[in-house]
N, C-alpha and C positions, 0 to 999 in steps of 0.2 A: 406447245398449248399457244390458243391462239385467242385472246379474250381483249372484250371491252366493259369496262366495269363491271358489271352484276352476272354479266352471259361471257359465253364463250366456248370453247372448243379446244379438243385433245385429239391430237391427229398423229398418227403413226408417222415416223420420221421417214420410212420409203412409199409414205402415201404424198406426201407434200406436193410433188412434181405435179398433181393431178390439180392442185387448188389454184381455180382461175383468180377470184377476186374474193377478197375480206370486208364488208361492209359494215361502218359504224356509226350506224345514224345517232342524232343528238340524245334522245333516249337511251340509257345505259343498260333497260329493263332488255332491249333486243340486238342481236347484229344476226349477220348472214355470211355464210361459206357457199360459194359458187366452186362448184365441182364438175371436171370434164370428166363425162365417161359415157359408156356403150350400154344400152343403145341410144340412150339421150343423157343430156346434160342433168344433173340437178342442183337446187340451191336449200341449204339447211338451214333453218332459221332457229336459232335459240331464244327461247321465251322466260321471262321471269316475271309473273303478272303480280301485279298489288295483290293482297287477301282480300277475302269475301268482304270482310267487313271494312275495307280500306275507304280511303276518300273517293268519292263518287267520279272527282274531276279528273283524279289520278288516273282512274280505272278508263275513263275515257280517251282521255292523253295516251295511254298505253294500247288501247285496241286500235285508236288512232293512226299511231305512229306503225304498229304491226301492218294494219292496214295497206298503208303506203310502203311499205317494204316489200310484201308480197307482189304488189301491185308493179313495183320496179326490177323487179326480176327478170334478166334478160330473156329473149324471144329464143323460145326452143328448150327452154331449162324448166323443170318441174319442181314445185314448192314441195318440202319438206317440211311440217314445223313440229318442234319436240322442246320441253321442256316444263318447269313448275307452273302452269297455270291458275293456279291454286282453285281448280273449278270441279264439282261433285256435278258430272251430267244426267245424275239423277236414274231411278230404275223403278221398278214398280213400289220398293218398298224404303227408299227412298226422295226425298224432295229435291228438285230442281234448284240449286242455289242461284245468285245474281250471275256469279262468275261464270257457271255452268251454261247460264242461258246465253250470255256473250259469246262464250266458245262455241255454243251451238250454231248461233247467228252468223258468227264468222265462217262456222263450216259451211253453212248452205250457202251463203254470199259467195265464196270462191269455190266451190265443187269441191268440197275437202271432204272426207270422211275422216270421225275418230278412231283410226285403227286399232288405238289402244282399248277400247272396248269390244271388239268384235270377237275374240279368241273365246271359245269355250275352255276355262281353265279353273283351276282352284283357287279361293278365296285370297290365298296365301300370296298366289301368283299375281293377283291384280292389285293388292295392296303397294302405294307409293309412298304413304307417309305415317309415321308413328309419332302418336304424342308423349312428352317426356316420359310421361308416369307408364305408357304402354296399354291403355286403355283406350285409348281412341285411335282408329283405324280408318284411314280413307284412301280415295285413289284420285288424287286431284294434278299427279305428273301425267301429261297425254303426250301421243304422237298420233298429228293428221297428216294425211297424205292426199293427191287426185283420188277420186273415186276409182277412174278408169285403172288406176295404178295397184288398187289395193292387192290383187292378187300377187302383185310380186315381193309383197310382206310376206314373208311365212309366218311370222310370230311377232309379238311385241307381248313381254313379260318382265314382271319384274324379278329382282335377283338378291333376296333376302343374304344368301350367303355370303356377296360382296360387304366387306368391311369398306366403307366411302365415309367415316368420320362423320355421320350427317341423321338427321331425323328422318332424311326421306332416302327411299333405295334407289339402286340404281334399277335402271328399265332398259330392256334390252331389246332392239328392235333388229329383224335378223332378215334380210332382203336378196335380193338378187340383181344386182348392181355392180357395176366392173367401171371402176376410176382409171380413165387413162393416162397412168404414170407416165407413159411416152412420151406425151406432148410436152412437157417439161422437164427441165432439168433436176435429176436427181439429188434429192437434198443431202446436204453431207453429212456422212453418219456420225450421230451423238454419243457421247460417252459422258455423259454425267450422271450422278449417282442416286441412287433411290431416295427419295423424299424422306424428310425426317419422321421418323415414328410420334406427332401429333398426338397421337389416340392415347397413349400413357399421358398426357397432361390431366384426364379425366381421376386419375388416381391422384387423391389430396398430397400425399407424402411425395410424390415424383413431380406435381406442380411447385411444391414449396423449393425442392432440389434445385430446380432449372430456373426458378424466380431467383433466389440465393444468388446462383452462381451468375446469373446476368448481374444483380448487382456489384458482385463483389468485383468482376473483370470492370464493371465502369469504375467504381472507386479506384484500384487498385492501379489503373490507367484512362486517368481522365483526358478530358478532349484540350487540346489550348483553349484560353481563352478569348483568342480571336476568331476561333473557328466557325467558320460559314454554316449555313443549314445544310448545305449538301454533307461538309466534313462531318458535321453533328450526327446527320441520318447514317454515315457510313460508318460512323465509330460505334454506333447503335446497333447498325445491323452485324459488324463483327463482333460484338460481344453477344448477340443472338445467337446466331450460328456458331459461334466457340461453345456456350450454352448447350445448345442443341445436340450438337454432336458427342460431348461429353456426357450428359444426360439423360437422352432422350435415345440415341442410338436413329440408326435407320432402318426404313421398312422391311419387312422381309418381300421378297419378288410376289408380285401381284399375279395371279392367272389370266387375269383380264387386261392390263396392260403390259406391253414390254417395257423392259425398262430403261430403254432408249429415247425417252422424254426430253424433247428440246422446245426453247421458246422458240416461235418462229417469228425471226424478224425480216424475212427475206419475202412475205409473202406483200402480193400488192393490196393495197388497202383503198378503198372510198371513202367517204363522209356521206 
């Protein structure tokens, strides 16, 4: 996992060798991963836009920073933008939202196409966000690519069967690009456990069991009175992990990700 604030990437351990640079701007709503590939390098931007009814200044700042991040992509590398743009780009029976207009303006100015809107598919494969009551469904997560390379992306679809613990659905883009793993040392094999089954916390009884166990662990083994903030955090973290292991257990193997997920701390970063 490579992340910056509210955005980031999950990269297969055996693909980390193709990562050139991870760019972290001041705005944690965007970040960029530069990849060495054949026939051409590419740079993936992860984005999380303010909501459509959000503060105008915040939206202006987001798009200004996103624009600058695109402009700073290394020469010879092409951009791929993906993420939660909170943008409805409109169609015959739906109005164009302000965020949708901003996204379209960006696409035009950077010679990009919104690839996630181009495939002919059922509405169920277009929806990327569901309201808590299940009554409102929108396509607000998008993938943008250079117009001249749109044919390299064979499909962009939502994957409702993937359980990701969010009101957003996973969006899968399939493309014909080959990262050059041989250009950099192969990452060491990862042997971390599967993530905790935090989805079980939606069950009231299970959530109470977990909270009670955390409280019990903290009470029976209190920290030292002169403990530092780091020590206090480590004490709390240990209690949470122990309670999670006992009361939640681990997720079953997911077909969409390998179980060898690691936190990548050896990637070159750039502010």
